[in-house]
N, C-alpha and C positions, 0 to 999 in steps of 0.2 A: 138665331139670326145675328140680333144685332152682337152676341160674343165672335162671329164669324167678320163680321165687317169690323169692329173694334181690332181684332188679331189681324187682320188681313192690311189695316189701316196703318198698323203698326210695323209690317210688313217691309211695305211703300216704302213707309219713310227711313226703317234702317235700309232699305235699299238703294235709296237717292243718297242720302247719305254717307255711303262705303262707298258710293260713283266720286262723287262729291271730293273724297279723299283721294280717291283713284285718276282724278283728273290731276294732266301733268300741269305743272308751272309755267305759265311763258318767259324763253329764254328770256336772257336777260343780255343787251347788245353785248356786244366784246369791246374790251380795253381799249381804245381808241384817242385816248386825252388822258394825260396826266404831269403835274409837275414835280421836276427832279426831284427827289427825296434828299439828295446830297448834292454837293456840286463838287468842282474837281479840285478842289483846294488852292487852285492860286487866282485867284480873285477870276477876274473877268478874260483871264488867259485859257477859252477854252481845247485850245489847237486848230484856232479857224473854227469853218464851218465843220470841217472830217469829223474832228473829236468831238465836237458834239453830238453831230449824230451818234458817234459810236456811244456815247456815254448814255443815248436815251435807249440807242439798242439793247446797251449789257443792262440796263434797268427791268426794260420791260422782258427781257429774257428770263429777270432771274425772278418776274411773277406769272410765269408759263404765257408771254404775249411775245415771246422773239420771233414767233413764224410772218409777224408783220412786219413792215419796212416803217421804221421811227425817224424822223427828221425833226431835228431843232429848230422852234420858232424862233430864227433870227433871222434879221437882215444885216448885208453889207454893203460898204460905200466905195464907190469906184477908186481900184488900185491897183499901180503896177502896167496898167492898160488895161486891167481886166473891171468889165461893168458891172453894174451893183446888183446885188441881190435881194428877191423882195420876200419877206418871211410868207407875205399869202400865198406866193407862189409854190411853197416847198413842202406843201400839209396838206397835199389831195383836197379832196371835192367832198368828203365828210359823208353822212353824219360823223359827229364824233361824242362817245359816250366817257364819262369819267369809271374809276373802278366800283362803282354802287351800281354803274347802267345806266345814271340820268345821262340824258343828251347836253353838251353844254351849247352844242350849235349846228344846225342842220345842213349848213353850206358855208362856203367861204363869205358869201354875202351876208350873212345872217351872223355871221363870228364878229364880222366887220360894221356893220350896219349900213353898206353900200346904199341905199336908197333910202329916206324921209321915213318912211315906215317901216323901216326894219330898225332904223337908228333909233325910231320912237319906241319898238317893240325893247330891243335889244336884245343880246343874247343872253346865255342862261352862267355867263361864268363869273364867276364872284364865291366870296368867303365859304359857303357852305355846299359847295361843287368844285373848289378847286382843288383834289384831292393829291396826293403822290400817287406813281405807280403800287402802293402798299394797301391803299384806298385810306391813308392817315391826313386828318386836317393838318394845315401849316398854321403859323401862329402870324397874325395879323394885327391891326391897332387893335390896344387894348390886353395883347397876351407880351409875355417878357419870353425873351428878346422879340419885338415886330420883328419880324425876314419879310415884310410884304413886298419888297422892291424883288424884281422879278426879268432878269435882260430878257430884253427885244431887238436894241437898237434899232427900233420902228418908230414910224409915224403911224398914227391915231387909224389911218386907212391898211396897217400892214406893207407898206411902201418903204424901202432905204431913202436916207436923207443923202441929200448930192449937192450940199454944201461944202465949203471948206474946213467945219471946225470936224472934230471926232466925234461921234456918237456909236461907237462900238469897241472901243478900247483896241484900237488898230485889225478891227476884224476878228476880234477875237485872240489877241493873239500877244498882248499888254497884259502883263501884274504891274506896271510902274504908269508912265504918261499914259493922259488920255482922259476920256470919261465913254460910258455906254450909257444908251437911255433904256430906262426902266418903265415897267409897269406895275399897277399894285393889284394883285389879285382879289384883293379884300374887297376892293371897290368899296370905300369908306360910307359913301352918300347912296348905296345901294341901287345904282344905277341912274340916280335921278342926275339932272342936268345941273353942274355946276359942282365944284369940290375934285378932289382927287379920285375920279370914278372911272379912270380908265386903266384899263385890267393890261396894256399894252406900252401906250406912250404916256408916261405923266411926269417924268422930270428926267435929266442928268445926274448920274452918280457923283460924288467927290471926287472919284478914281477910280484904276481900275484894281488895285491892290486888293485882297482880301480884307482887311481892316478898315480900307477906305467904300468899300462897299456893306460893311458892319454897319458905319459910322453912318452910313445912309439910309439905313433899315432894310438891308438885305443880306445875303447869304452864297450868291453866287448862282441863284437856282435860275434855271427857264424850264421853257417851258415844252413839250412833247407832245406830237401827231402824227398818227399813224398813216400816211401818206397811200396808201393802197387801198 
């Protein structure tokens, strides 16, 4: 009797193990956010918003995510009778996951810390989550070269500048005169108050050329979000 129970117990354990092995893993969220693995090579001249969006779409397509609609996280300033465009209004509703399936933000309000509670909570965008479309880590503070400057042309709340200064390299059409606002994807203080913690609005670049972007710690990369 004891032998029978022992054999039955082994069979039960074996069956449970087999079922556990057969249980499907939870599907990871689809790619919805990445930092471009390459720039366009012309500094902050991206061909305007249309050129930047096309670059996002092309990079996403190369990793099997081209069925989604991709927009660059970039704001533009009023120019030539055209109104400003806010980056936060271009990226859909979220949530957005990186190439590893990790959610970087649940929605637009979470991404930008629109309320005091959300600001204290912080989004999940930092050095360990801001991957390229290929799932590769980027070089930030402490790496060689440091390429943590990400083009945004935006205020911390994701809206456009409306003053007379150029914060977008002439709405991403200049590789010469002007400056562009950048954020630091690595958020060197880990999201704490103070320091260079802003992922989307830390400082202006030295200029718009590729050389000037490199000189201030960048490479002409920008954020891409799935807007659908």
